PDB file of N, CA, C and O in Angstrom:
ATOM      1  N   MET A   1       0.896  -1.159  -0.058  1.00  0.00           N
ATOM      2  CA  MET A   1       0.014   0.074   0.022  1.00  0.00           C
ATOM      3  C   MET A   1       0.898   1.185  -0.023  1.00  0.00           C
ATOM      4  O   MET A   1       1.896   1.284   0.691  1.00  0.00           O
ATOM      5  N   LYS A   2       0.514   2.055  -0.901  1.00  0.00           N
ATOM      6  CA  LYS A   2       1.305   3.376  -0.922  1.00  0.00           C
ATOM      7  C   LYS A   2       0.305   4.551  -0.809  1.00  0.00           C
ATOM      8  O   LYS A   2      -0.711   4.563  -1.504  1.00  0.00           O
ATOM      9  N   TYR A   3       0.595   5.539   0.069  1.00  0.00           N
ATOM     10  CA  TYR A   3      -0.201   6.723   0.521  1.00  0.00           C
ATOM     11  C   TYR A   3       0.606   7.943   0.287  1.00  0.00           C
ATOM     12  O   TYR A   3       1.833   7.905   0.381  1.00  0.00           O
ATOM     13  N   VAL A   4      -0.050   9.041  -0.018  1.00  0.00           N
ATOM     14  CA  VAL A   4       0.553  10.319  -0.051  1.00  0.00           C
ATOM     15  C   VAL A   4      -0.279  11.233   0.926  1.00  0.00           C
ATOM     16  O   VAL A   4      -1.482  11.039   1.102  1.00  0.00           O
ATOM     17  N   GLY A   5       0.414  12.229   1.547  1.00  0.00           N
ATOM     18  CA  GLY A   5      -0.195  13.062   2.393  1.00  0.00           C
ATOM     19  C   GLY A   5       0.132  14.617   2.093  1.00  0.00           C
ATOM     20  O   GLY A   5       1.156  14.961   1.502  1.00  0.00           O
ATOM     21  N   ASP A   6      -0.783  15.460   2.532  1.00  0.00           N
ATOM     22  CA  ASP A   6      -0.408  16.898   2.294  1.00  0.00           C
ATOM     23  C   ASP A   6      -1.314  17.736   3.139  1.00  0.00           C
ATOM     24  O   ASP A   6      -2.334  17.260   3.638  1.00  0.00           O
ATOM     25  N   ILE A   7      -0.951  18.981   3.304  1.00  0.00           N
ATOM     26  CA  ILE A   7      -1.791  19.906   4.114  1.00  0.00           C
ATOM     27  C   ILE A   7      -2.077  21.141   3.196  1.00  0.00           C
ATOM     28  O   ILE A   7      -1.203  21.671   2.512  1.00  0.00           O
ATOM     29  N   THR A   8      -3.347  21.540   3.243  1.00  0.00           N
ATOM     30  CA  THR A   8      -3.546  22.818   2.366  1.00  0.00           C
ATOM     31  C   THR A   8      -4.447  23.704   3.318  1.00  0.00           C
ATOM     32  O   THR A   8      -5.073  23.242   4.271  1.00  0.00           O
ATOM     33  N   TYR A   9      -4.436  24.895   2.982  1.00  0.00           N
ATOM     34  CA  TYR A   9      -5.174  25.831   3.821  1.00  0.00           C
ATOM     35  C   TYR A   9      -6.388  26.317   2.994  1.00  0.00           C
ATOM     36  O   TYR A   9      -6.362  26.399   1.766  1.00  0.00           O
ATOM     37  N   LEU A  10      -7.442  26.628   3.757  1.00  0.00           N
ATOM     38  CA  LEU A  10      -8.690  27.044   3.123  1.00  0.00           C
ATOM     39  C   LEU A  10      -9.023  28.449   3.902  1.00  0.00           C
ATOM     40  O   LEU A  10      -9.091  28.532   5.128  1.00  0.00           O
ATOM     41  N   PRO A  11      -9.187  29.355   3.145  1.00  0.00           N
ATOM     42  CA  PRO A  11      -9.604  30.789   3.707  1.00  0.00           C
ATOM     43  C   PRO A  11     -10.977  30.613   4.144  1.00  0.00           C
ATOM     44  O   PRO A  11     -11.820  29.887   3.617  1.00  0.00           O
ATOM     45  N   ILE A  12     -11.136  31.491   5.350  1.00  0.00           N
ATOM     46  CA  ILE A  12     -12.429  31.519   6.007  1.00  0.00           C
ATOM     47  C   ILE A  12     -12.685  33.038   6.120  1.00  0.00           C
ATOM     48  O   ILE A  12     -11.892  33.849   5.641  1.00  0.00           O
ATOM     49  N   ASP A  13     -13.824  33.405   6.771  1.00  0.00           N
ATOM     50  CA  ASP A  13     -14.068  34.773   7.016  1.00  0.00           C
ATOM     51  C   ASP A  13     -13.013  35.461   7.912  1.00  0.00           C
ATOM     52  O   ASP A  13     -12.341  34.784   8.690  1.00  0.00           O
ATOM     53  N   GLY A  14     -12.856  36.832   7.810  1.00  0.00           N
ATOM     54  CA  GLY A  14     -11.919  37.554   8.653  1.00  0.00           C
ATOM     55  C   GLY A  14     -10.446  37.376   8.351  1.00  0.00           C
ATOM     56  O   GLY A  14      -9.595  37.642   9.200  1.00  0.00           O
ATOM     57  N   GLY A  15     -10.157  36.946   7.198  1.00  0.00           N
ATOM     58  CA  GLY A  15      -8.723  36.737   6.806  1.00  0.00           C
ATOM     59  C   GLY A  15      -8.060  35.480   7.490  1.00  0.00           C
ATOM     60  O   GLY A  15      -6.841  35.319   7.448  1.00  0.00           O
ATOM     61  N   LYS A  16      -8.849  34.654   8.080  1.00  0.00           N
ATOM     62  CA  LYS A  16      -8.310  33.469   8.848  1.00  0.00           C
ATOM     63  C   LYS A  16      -8.340  32.278   7.820  1.00  0.00           C
ATOM     64  O   LYS A  16      -8.924  32.327   6.738  1.00  0.00           O
ATOM     65  N   PHE A  17      -7.613  31.173   8.316  1.00  0.00           N
ATOM     66  CA  PHE A  17      -7.688  29.997   7.598  1.00  0.00           C
ATOM     67  C   PHE A  17      -7.973  28.708   8.422  1.00  0.00           C
ATOM     68  O   PHE A  17      -7.708  28.646   9.622  1.00  0.00           O
ATOM     69  N   CYS A  18      -8.484  27.758   7.775  1.00  0.00           N
ATOM     70  CA  CYS A  18      -8.512  26.318   8.332  1.00  0.00           C
ATOM     71  C   CYS A  18      -7.519  25.567   7.451  1.00  0.00           C
ATOM     72  O   CYS A  18      -7.243  25.906   6.300  1.00  0.00           O
ATOM     73  N   TYR A  19      -7.029  24.563   8.064  1.00  0.00           N
ATOM     74  CA  TYR A  19      -6.126  23.745   7.450  1.00  0.00           C
ATOM     75  C   TYR A  19      -6.559  22.243   7.288  1.00  0.00           C
ATOM     76  O   TYR A  19      -6.992  21.624   8.260  1.00  0.00           O
ATOM     77  N   LEU A  20      -6.451  21.731   6.192  1.00  0.00           N
ATOM     78  CA  LEU A  20      -6.915  20.466   5.795  1.00  0.00           C
ATOM     79  C   LEU A  20      -5.693  19.370   5.534  1.00  0.00           C
ATOM     80  O   LEU A  20      -4.910  19.499   4.594  1.00  0.00           O
ATOM     81  N   ALA A  21      -5.638  18.396   6.384  1.00  0.00           N
ATOM     82  CA  ALA A  21      -4.624  17.336   6.111  1.00  0.00           C
ATOM     83  C   ALA A  21      -5.311  16.110   5.413  1.00  0.00           C
ATOM     84  O   ALA A  21      -6.398  15.698   5.820  1.00  0.00           O
ATOM     85  N   THR A  22      -4.718  15.589   4.451  1.00  0.00           N
ATOM     86  CA  THR A  22      -5.264  14.453   3.663  1.00  0.00           C
ATOM     87  C   THR A  22      -4.240  13.277   3.683  1.00  0.00           C
ATOM     88  O   THR A  22      -3.037  13.498   3.826  1.00  0.00           O
ATOM     89  N   VAL A  23      -4.728  12.070   3.543  1.00  0.00           N
ATOM     90  CA  VAL A  23      -4.140  10.959   3.259  1.00  0.00           C
ATOM     91  C   VAL A  23      -4.785  10.179   2.063  1.00  0.00           C
ATOM     92  O   VAL A  23      -5.935   9.753   2.162  1.00  0.00           O
ATOM     93  N   ILE A  24      -4.009   9.987   0.889  1.00  0.00           N
ATOM     94  CA  ILE A  24      -4.758   9.696  -0.270  1.00  0.00           C
ATOM     95  C   ILE A  24      -4.037   8.276  -0.715  1.00  0.00           C
ATOM     96  O   ILE A  24      -2.806   8.247  -0.735  1.00  0.00           O
ATOM     97  N   ASP A  25      -4.743   7.181  -1.046  1.00  0.00           N
ATOM     98  CA  ASP A  25      -4.306   5.864  -1.558  1.00  0.00           C
ATOM     99  C   ASP A  25      -3.892   6.101  -2.982  1.00  0.00           C
ATOM    100  O   ASP A  25      -4.719   6.401  -3.843  1.00  0.00           O
ATOM    101  N   LEU A  26      -2.649   5.972  -3.221  1.00  0.00           N
ATOM    102  CA  LEU A  26      -2.012   6.134  -4.533  1.00  0.00           C
ATOM    103  C   LEU A  26      -2.656   5.197  -5.608  1.00  0.00           C
ATOM    104  O   LEU A  26      -2.853   5.681  -6.723  1.00  0.00           O
ATOM    105  N   ALA A  27      -2.986   3.950  -5.375  1.00  0.00           N
ATOM    106  CA  ALA A  27      -3.625   2.982  -6.267  1.00  0.00           C
ATOM    107  C   ALA A  27      -4.884   3.357  -6.727  1.00  0.00           C
ATOM    108  O   ALA A  27      -5.164   3.275  -7.923  1.00  0.00           O
ATOM    109  N   SER A  28      -5.753   3.802  -5.801  1.00  0.00           N
ATOM    110  CA  SER A  28      -7.183   4.094  -6.153  1.00  0.00           C
ATOM    111  C   SER A  28      -7.410   5.546  -6.338  1.00  0.00           C
ATOM    112  O   SER A  28      -8.393   5.974  -6.944  1.00  0.00           O
ATOM    113  N   ARG A  29      -6.496   6.305  -5.813  1.00  0.00           N
ATOM    114  CA  ARG A  29      -6.616   7.739  -5.752  1.00  0.00           C
ATOM    115  C   ARG A  29      -7.846   8.324  -4.939  1.00  0.00           C
ATOM    116  O   ARG A  29      -8.412   9.391  -5.175  1.00  0.00           O
ATOM    117  N   ARG A  30      -8.139   7.452  -3.975  1.00  0.00           N
ATOM    118  CA  ARG A  30      -9.334   7.682  -3.107  1.00  0.00           C
ATOM    119  C   ARG A  30      -8.848   8.257  -1.776  1.00  0.00           C
ATOM    120  O   ARG A  30      -7.768   7.893  -1.309  1.00  0.00           O
ATOM    121  N   LEU A  31      -9.591   9.108  -1.187  1.00  0.00           N
ATOM    122  CA  LEU A  31      -9.291   9.736   0.113  1.00  0.00           C
ATOM    123  C   LEU A  31      -9.382   8.582   1.163  1.00  0.00           C
ATOM    124  O   LEU A  31     -10.427   7.949   1.319  1.00  0.00           O
ATOM    125  N   ALA A  32      -8.262   8.340   1.865  1.00  0.00           N
ATOM    126  CA  ALA A  32      -8.289   7.337   2.949  1.00  0.00           C
ATOM    127  C   ALA A  32      -8.469   7.946   4.227  1.00  0.00           C
ATOM    128  O   ALA A  32      -8.974   7.229   5.091  1.00  0.00           O
ATOM    129  N   GLY A  33      -8.142   9.199   4.552  1.00  0.00           N
ATOM    130  CA  GLY A  33      -8.354   9.824   5.680  1.00  0.00           C
ATOM    131  C   GLY A  33      -8.050  11.378   5.668  1.00  0.00           C
ATOM    132  O   GLY A  33      -7.250  11.834   4.852  1.00  0.00           O
ATOM    133  N   TRP A  34      -8.691  12.170   6.569  1.00  0.00           N
ATOM    134  CA  TRP A  34      -8.466  13.490   6.560  1.00  0.00           C
ATOM    135  C   TRP A  34      -8.836  14.116   7.989  1.00  0.00           C
ATOM    136  O   TRP A  34      -9.494  13.496   8.826  1.00  0.00           O
ATOM    137  N   ALA A  35      -8.377  15.322   8.163  1.00  0.00           N
ATOM    138  CA  ALA A  35      -8.681  16.079   9.374  1.00  0.00           C
ATOM    139  C   ALA A  35      -8.535  17.547   8.969  1.00  0.00           C
ATOM    140  O   ALA A  35      -7.811  17.947   8.057  1.00  0.00           O
ATOM    141  N   ILE A  36      -9.341  18.331   9.787  1.00  0.00           N
ATOM    142  CA  ILE A  36      -9.385  19.797   9.532  1.00  0.00           C
ATOM    143  C   ILE A  36      -9.197  20.378  10.847  1.00  0.00           C
ATOM    144  O   ILE A  36      -9.682  19.828  11.835  1.00  0.00           O
ATOM    145  N   ALA A  37      -8.493  21.503  10.933  1.00  0.00           N
ATOM    146  CA  ALA A  37      -8.304  22.302  12.295  1.00  0.00           C
ATOM    147  C   ALA A  37      -7.824  23.669  11.872  1.00  0.00           C
ATOM    148  O   ALA A  37      -7.535  23.930  10.704  1.00  0.00           O
ATOM    149  N   ASP A  38      -7.746  24.597  12.942  1.00  0.00           N
ATOM    150  CA  ASP A  38      -7.363  25.905  12.736  1.00  0.00           C
ATOM    151  C   ASP A  38      -5.848  26.078  12.978  1.00  0.00           C
ATOM    152  O   ASP A  38      -5.413  27.167  13.354  1.00  0.00           O
ATOM    153  N   HIS A  39      -5.083  25.077  12.778  1.00  0.00           N
ATOM    154  CA  HIS A  39      -3.607  25.117  13.196  1.00  0.00           C
ATOM    155  C   HIS A  39      -2.994  24.024  12.230  1.00  0.00           C
ATOM    156  O   HIS A  39      -3.703  23.169  11.699  1.00  0.00           O
ATOM    157  N   MET A  40      -1.592  24.114  12.036  1.00  0.00           N
ATOM    158  CA  MET A  40      -0.889  23.076  11.305  1.00  0.00           C
ATOM    159  C   MET A  40       0.067  22.419  12.257  1.00  0.00           C
ATOM    160  O   MET A  40       1.221  22.176  11.904  1.00  0.00           O
ATOM    161  N   ARG A  41      -0.378  22.129  13.443  1.00  0.00           N
ATOM    162  CA  ARG A  41       0.487  21.327  14.420  1.00  0.00           C
ATOM    163  C   ARG A  41       0.492  19.835  13.987  1.00  0.00           C
ATOM    164  O   ARG A  41      -0.302  19.409  13.148  1.00  0.00           O
ATOM    165  N   ALA A  42       1.385  19.093  14.576  1.00  0.00           N
ATOM    166  CA  ALA A  42       1.552  17.693  14.242  1.00  0.00           C
ATOM    167  C   ALA A  42       0.252  16.910  14.416  1.00  0.00           C
ATOM    168  O   ALA A  42      -0.055  16.031  13.611  1.00  0.00           O
ATOM    169  N   ASP A  43      -0.540  17.236  15.500  1.00  0.00           N
ATOM    170  CA  ASP A  43      -1.731  16.489  15.764  1.00  0.00           C
ATOM    171  C   ASP A  43      -2.711  16.648  14.517  1.00  0.00           C
ATOM    172  O   ASP A  43      -3.530  15.751  14.318  1.00  0.00           O
ATOM    173  N   LEU A  44      -2.666  17.632  13.761  1.00  0.00           N
ATOM    174  CA  LEU A  44      -3.564  17.585  12.501  1.00  0.00           C
ATOM    175  C   LEU A  44      -3.155  16.475  11.669  1.00  0.00           C
ATOM    176  O   LEU A  44      -4.042  15.767  11.193  1.00  0.00           O
ATOM    177  N   VAL A  45      -1.875  16.207  11.410  1.00  0.00           N
ATOM    178  CA  VAL A  45      -1.416  15.119  10.596  1.00  0.00           C
ATOM    179  C   VAL A  45      -1.823  13.754  11.110  1.00  0.00           C
ATOM    180  O   VAL A  45      -2.348  12.882  10.418  1.00  0.00           O
ATOM    181  N   THR A  46      -1.511  13.655  12.464  1.00  0.00           N
ATOM    182  CA  THR A  46      -1.687  12.340  13.226  1.00  0.00           C
ATOM    183  C   THR A  46      -3.338  12.015  13.187  1.00  0.00           C
ATOM    184  O   THR A  46      -3.748  10.855  13.141  1.00  0.00           O
ATOM    185  N   ASP A  47      -4.157  13.083  13.208  1.00  0.00           N
ATOM    186  CA  ASP A  47      -5.431  12.854  13.183  1.00  0.00           C
ATOM    187  C   ASP A  47      -5.953  12.343  11.908  1.00  0.00           C
ATOM    188  O   ASP A  47      -6.871  11.523  11.880  1.00  0.00           O
ATOM    189  N   ALA A  48      -5.377  12.821  10.827  1.00  0.00           N
ATOM    190  CA  ALA A  48      -5.566  12.413   9.486  1.00  0.00           C
ATOM    191  C   ALA A  48      -5.107  10.906   9.170  1.00  0.00           C
ATOM    192  O   ALA A  48      -5.722  10.164   8.404  1.00  0.00           O
ATOM    193  N   LEU A  49      -4.079  10.599   9.783  1.00  0.00           N
ATOM    194  CA  LEU A  49      -3.521   9.273   9.761  1.00  0.00           C
ATOM    195  C   LEU A  49      -4.434   8.262  10.466  1.00  0.00           C
ATOM    196  O   LEU A  49      -4.704   7.141  10.035  1.00  0.00           O
ATOM    197  N   THR A  50      -4.868   8.805  11.602  1.00  0.00           N
ATOM    198  CA  THR A  50      -5.752   7.946  12.405  1.00  0.00           C
ATOM    199  C   THR A  50      -7.037   7.696  11.788  1.00  0.00           C
ATOM    200  O   THR A  50      -7.580   6.605  11.955  1.00  0.00           O
ATOM    201  N   ALA A  51      -7.565   8.591  11.100  1.00  0.00           N
ATOM    202  CA  ALA A  51      -8.777   8.512  10.232  1.00  0.00           C
ATOM    203  C   ALA A  51      -8.627   7.552   9.129  1.00  0.00           C
ATOM    204  O   ALA A  51      -9.582   6.857   8.783  1.00  0.00           O
ATOM    205  N   ALA A  52      -7.422   7.472   8.532  1.00  0.00           N
ATOM    206  CA  ALA A  52      -7.093   6.548   7.503  1.00  0.00           C
ATOM    207  C   ALA A  52      -7.129   4.926   8.145  1.00  0.00           C
ATOM    208  O   ALA A  52      -7.648   3.939   7.623  1.00  0.00           O
ATOM    209  N   ILE A  53      -6.513   5.003   9.240  1.00  0.00           N
ATOM    210  CA  ILE A  53      -6.486   3.647   9.960  1.00  0.00           C
ATOM    211  C   ILE A  53      -7.845   3.190  10.215  1.00  0.00           C
ATOM    212  O   ILE A  53      -8.139   2.004  10.067  1.00  0.00           O
ATOM    213  N   ARG A  54      -8.809   4.187  10.644  1.00  0.00           N
ATOM    214  CA  ARG A  54     -10.178   3.730  10.939  1.00  0.00           C
ATOM    215  C   ARG A  54     -10.817   3.233   9.700  1.00  0.00           C
ATOM    216  O   ARG A  54     -11.597   2.281   9.713  1.00  0.00           O
ATOM    217  N   ALA A  55     -10.494   3.863   8.656  1.00  0.00           N
ATOM    218  CA  ALA A  55     -11.175   3.624   7.293  1.00  0.00           C
ATOM    219  C   ALA A  55     -10.737   2.420   6.658  1.00  0.00           C
ATOM    220  O   ALA A  55     -11.533   1.735   6.016  1.00  0.00           O
ATOM    221  N   ARG A  56      -9.310   2.051   6.810  1.00  0.00           N
ATOM    222  CA  ARG A  56      -8.717   0.952   6.146  1.00  0.00           C
ATOM    223  C   ARG A  56      -8.361  -0.143   7.025  1.00  0.00           C
ATOM    224  O   ARG A  56      -7.958  -1.205   6.548  1.00  0.00           O
ATOM    225  N   GLY A  57      -8.482   0.037   8.295  1.00  0.00           N
ATOM    226  CA  GLY A  57      -8.288  -1.105   9.270  1.00  0.00           C
ATOM    227  C   GLY A  57      -6.773  -1.079   9.758  1.00  0.00           C
ATOM    228  O   GLY A  57      -6.532  -1.388  10.925  1.00  0.00           O
ATOM    229  N   SER A  58      -5.793  -0.734   8.931  1.00  0.00           N
ATOM    230  CA  SER A  58      -4.426  -0.610   9.403  1.00  0.00           C
ATOM    231  C   SER A  58      -3.655  -0.104   8.295  1.00  0.00           C
ATOM    232  O   SER A  58      -3.944  -0.349   7.124  1.00  0.00           O
ATOM    233  N   LEU A  59      -2.527   0.709   8.712  1.00  0.00           N
ATOM    234  CA  LEU A  59      -1.615   1.142   7.645  1.00  0.00           C
ATOM    235  C   LEU A  59      -0.305   0.454   7.871  1.00  0.00           C
ATOM    236  O   LEU A  59       0.681   0.908   7.291  1.00  0.00           O
ATOM    237  N   ALA A  60      -0.179  -0.638   8.686  1.00  0.00           N
ATOM    238  CA  ALA A  60       1.010  -1.141   8.934  1.00  0.00           C
ATOM    239  C   ALA A  60       1.699  -1.795   7.642  1.00  0.00           C
ATOM    240  O   ALA A  60       1.093  -2.548   6.880  1.00  0.00           O
ATOM    241  N   GLY A  61       2.952  -1.442   7.500  1.00  0.00           N
ATOM    242  CA  GLY A  61       3.640  -1.985   6.330  1.00  0.00           C
ATOM    243  C   GLY A  61       3.371  -1.073   5.026  1.00  0.00           C
ATOM    244  O   GLY A  61       3.764  -1.465   3.927  1.00  0.00           O
ATOM    245  N   SER A  62       2.700   0.136   5.174  1.00  0.00           N
ATOM    246  CA  SER A  62       2.451   0.974   4.165  1.00  0.00           C
ATOM    247  C   SER A  62       3.542   1.866   3.920  1.00  0.00           C
ATOM    248  O   SER A  62       4.384   1.981   4.811  1.00  0.00           O
ATOM    249  N   ILE A  63       3.671   2.528   2.839  1.00  0.00           N
ATOM    250  CA  ILE A  63       4.687   3.574   2.502  1.00  0.00           C
ATOM    251  C   ILE A  63       3.812   4.800   2.442  1.00  0.00           C
ATOM    252  O   ILE A  63       2.729   4.817   1.857  1.00  0.00           O
ATOM    253  N   THR A  64       4.363   5.866   3.104  1.00  0.00           N
ATOM    254  CA  THR A  64       3.627   7.218   3.070  1.00  0.00           C
ATOM    255  C   THR A  64       4.591   8.227   2.690  1.00  0.00           C
ATOM    256  O   THR A  64       5.673   8.320   3.268  1.00  0.00           O
ATOM    257  N   HIS A  65       4.230   9.008   1.712  1.00  0.00           N
ATOM    258  CA  HIS A  65       5.153  10.032   1.213  1.00  0.00           C
ATOM    259  C   HIS A  65       4.463  11.467   1.422  1.00  0.00           C
ATOM    260  O   HIS A  65       3.292  11.665   1.099  1.00  0.00           O
ATOM    261  N   THR A  66       5.223  12.375   1.945  1.00  0.00           N
ATOM    262  CA  THR A  66       4.763  13.704   2.022  1.00  0.00           C
ATOM    263  C   THR A  66       5.972  14.631   1.575  1.00  0.00           C
ATOM    264  O   THR A  66       7.065  14.138   1.294  1.00  0.00           O
ATOM    265  N   ASP A  67       5.738  15.939   1.524  1.00  0.00           N
ATOM    266  CA  ASP A  67       6.681  17.005   1.068  1.00  0.00           C
ATOM    267  C   ASP A  67       7.496  17.383   2.348  1.00  0.00           C
ATOM    268  O   ASP A  67       8.229  18.367   2.251  1.00  0.00           O
ATOM    269  N   HIS A  68       7.450  16.730   3.504  1.00  0.00           N
ATOM    270  CA  HIS A  68       8.187  17.099   4.720  1.00  0.00           C
ATOM    271  C   HIS A  68       8.020  18.469   5.190  1.00  0.00           C
ATOM    272  O   HIS A  68       8.931  19.040   5.789  1.00  0.00           O
ATOM    273  N   GLY A  69       6.841  19.050   4.933  1.00  0.00           N
ATOM    274  CA  GLY A  69       6.588  20.398   5.527  1.00  0.00           C
ATOM    275  C   GLY A  69       7.396  21.555   4.916  1.00  0.00           C
ATOM    276  O   GLY A  69       7.756  22.514   5.599  1.00  0.00           O
ATOM    277  N   ALA A  70       7.663  21.435   3.628  1.00  0.00           N
ATOM    278  CA  ALA A  70       8.613  22.444   2.923  1.00  0.00           C
ATOM    279  C   ALA A  70       8.047  23.881   3.132  1.00  0.00           C
ATOM    280  O   ALA A  70       8.856  24.787   3.336  1.00  0.00           O
ATOM    281  N   GLN A  71       6.818  24.129   3.097  1.00  0.00           N
ATOM    282  CA  GLN A  71       6.316  25.552   3.118  1.00  0.00           C
ATOM    283  C   GLN A  71       6.677  26.061   4.376  1.00  0.00           C
ATOM    284  O   GLN A  71       6.726  27.291   4.388  1.00  0.00           O
ATOM    285  N   LEU A  72       6.955  25.488   5.475  1.00  0.00           N
ATOM    286  CA  LEU A  72       7.235  26.049   6.830  1.00  0.00           C
ATOM    287  C   LEU A  72       8.752  25.968   7.122  1.00  0.00           C
ATOM    288  O   LEU A  72       9.190  26.380   8.196  1.00  0.00           O
ATOM    289  N   GLY A  73       9.543  25.447   6.187  1.00  0.00           N
ATOM    290  CA  GLY A  73      10.890  25.310   6.404  1.00  0.00           C
ATOM    291  C   GLY A  73      11.170  24.192   7.542  1.00  0.00           C
ATOM    292  O   GLY A  73      12.232  24.201   8.166  1.00  0.00           O
ATOM    293  N   LEU A  74      10.298  23.362   7.746  1.00  0.00           N
ATOM    294  CA  LEU A  74      10.506  22.227   8.730  1.00  0.00           C
ATOM    295  C   LEU A  74      11.513  21.203   8.260  1.00  0.00           C
ATOM    296  O   LEU A  74      11.710  21.019   7.059  1.00  0.00           O
ATOM    297  N   ASN A  75      12.148  20.538   9.204  1.00  0.00           N
ATOM    298  CA  ASN A  75      13.051  19.465   8.734  1.00  0.00           C
ATOM    299  C   ASN A  75      12.776  18.283   9.293  1.00  0.00           C
ATOM    300  O   ASN A  75      11.834  18.196  10.081  1.00  0.00           O
ATOM    301  N   TRP A  76      13.596  17.136   8.956  1.00  0.00           N
ATOM    302  CA  TRP A  76      13.436  15.777   9.463  1.00  0.00           C
ATOM    303  C   TRP A  76      13.258  15.756  11.010  1.00  0.00           C
ATOM    304  O   TRP A  76      12.359  15.114  11.552  1.00  0.00           O
ATOM    305  N   SER A  77      14.113  16.451  11.636  1.00  0.00           N
ATOM    306  CA  SER A  77      14.131  16.306  13.118  1.00  0.00           C
ATOM    307  C   SER A  77      12.811  16.737  13.768  1.00  0.00           C
ATOM    308  O   SER A  77      12.498  16.329  14.887  1.00  0.00           O
ATOM    309  N   SER A  78      12.018  17.592  13.031  1.00  0.00           N
ATOM    310  CA  SER A  78      10.721  18.076  13.749  1.00  0.00           C
ATOM    311  C   SER A  78       9.548  17.117  13.248  1.00  0.00           C
ATOM    312  O   SER A  78       8.432  17.215  13.759  1.00  0.00           O
ATOM    313  N   GLN A  79       9.803  16.229  12.283  1.00  0.00           N
ATOM    314  CA  GLN A  79       8.682  15.391  11.840  1.00  0.00           C
ATOM    315  C   GLN A  79       8.961  13.962  11.655  1.00  0.00           C
ATOM    316  O   GLN A  79       8.202  13.311  10.938  1.00  0.00           O
ATOM    317  N   HIS A  80       9.945  13.415  12.210  1.00  0.00           N
ATOM    318  CA  HIS A  80      10.332  12.041  12.006  1.00  0.00           C
ATOM    319  C   HIS A  80       9.390  11.056  12.971  1.00  0.00           C
ATOM    320  O   HIS A  80       9.360   9.844  12.759  1.00  0.00           O
ATOM    321  N   GLN A  81       8.789  11.542  13.817  1.00  0.00           N
ATOM    322  CA  GLN A  81       8.084  10.580  14.677  1.00  0.00           C
ATOM    323  C   GLN A  81       6.675  10.216  14.345  1.00  0.00           C
ATOM    324  O   GLN A  81       5.742  10.869  14.812  1.00  0.00           O
ATOM    325  N   LEU A  82       6.478   9.136  13.508  1.00  0.00           N
ATOM    326  CA  LEU A  82       5.237   8.686  13.149  1.00  0.00           C
ATOM    327  C   LEU A  82       4.727   7.882  14.245  1.00  0.00           C
ATOM    328  O   LEU A  82       5.527   7.269  14.953  1.00  0.00           O
ATOM    329  N   PRO A  83       3.367   7.816  14.478  1.00  0.00           N
ATOM    330  CA  PRO A  83       2.635   7.044  15.425  1.00  0.00           C
ATOM    331  C   PRO A  83       3.174   5.632  15.281  1.00  0.00           C
ATOM    332  O   PRO A  83       3.397   5.208  14.147  1.00  0.00           O
ATOM    333  N   VAL A  84       3.415   4.821  16.421  1.00  0.00           N
ATOM    334  CA  VAL A  84       4.020   3.594  16.441  1.00  0.00           C
ATOM    335  C   VAL A  84       3.008   2.661  15.684  1.00  0.00           C
ATOM    336  O   VAL A  84       3.490   1.768  14.987  1.00  0.00           O
ATOM    337  N   VAL A  85       1.814   2.779  15.754  1.00  0.00           N
ATOM    338  CA  VAL A  85       0.785   1.827  15.009  1.00  0.00           C
ATOM    339  C   VAL A  85       0.935   1.774  13.629  1.00  0.00           C
ATOM    340  O   VAL A  85       0.601   0.777  12.989  1.00  0.00           O
ATOM    341  N   ILE A  86       1.488   2.930  13.038  1.00  0.00           N
ATOM    342  CA  ILE A  86       1.522   3.052  11.503  1.00  0.00           C
ATOM    343  C   ILE A  86       2.981   2.510  11.175  1.00  0.00           C
ATOM    344  O   ILE A  86       3.105   1.792  10.182  1.00  0.00           O
ATOM    345  N   VAL A  87       3.971   2.779  11.868  1.00  0.00           N
ATOM    346  CA  VAL A  87       5.290   2.339  11.531  1.00  0.00           C
ATOM    347  C   VAL A  87       5.446   0.838  11.847  1.00  0.00           C
ATOM    348  O   VAL A  87       6.313   0.218  11.231  1.00  0.00           O
ATOM    349  N   GLY A  88       4.703   0.220  12.730  1.00  0.00           N
ATOM    350  CA  GLY A  88       4.849  -1.000  13.199  1.00  0.00           C
ATOM    351  C   GLY A  88       6.037  -1.452  14.017  1.00  0.00           C
ATOM    352  O   GLY A  88       6.323  -2.642  14.149  1.00  0.00           O
ATOM    353  N   ALA A  89       6.730  -0.443  14.571  1.00  0.00           N
ATOM    354  CA  ALA A  89       7.882  -0.572  15.384  1.00  0.00           C
ATOM    355  C   ALA A  89       7.594  -0.714  16.815  1.00  0.00           C
ATOM    356  O   ALA A  89       6.483  -0.399  17.243  1.00  0.00           O
ATOM    357  N   ARG A  90       8.605  -1.208  17.662  1.00  0.00           N
ATOM    358  CA  ARG A  90       8.482  -1.272  19.026  1.00  0.00           C
ATOM    359  C   ARG A  90       7.669  -2.399  19.400  1.00  0.00           C
ATOM    360  O   ARG A  90       7.441  -2.627  20.588  1.00  0.00           O
TER     361      ARG A  90
END
């Protein structure tokens, strides 16, 4: 299984934004999970991954690709801790 993930912003009233995190199945191009919030903290992404797990039963053994948070200048050290249930480690 291969998935891609991304975050996009959605403008709302008052010049503010909501942020949408998605997890998409590459084979079917179907949305596997999503989450929306008023922030771009890590829990937005983990909520989207958790939604994908609920929909698919498990993401164990899957490959997930993201752009590593390039728009914020984030690096590996700030994003490398995926939930254990996804990675299948420990």
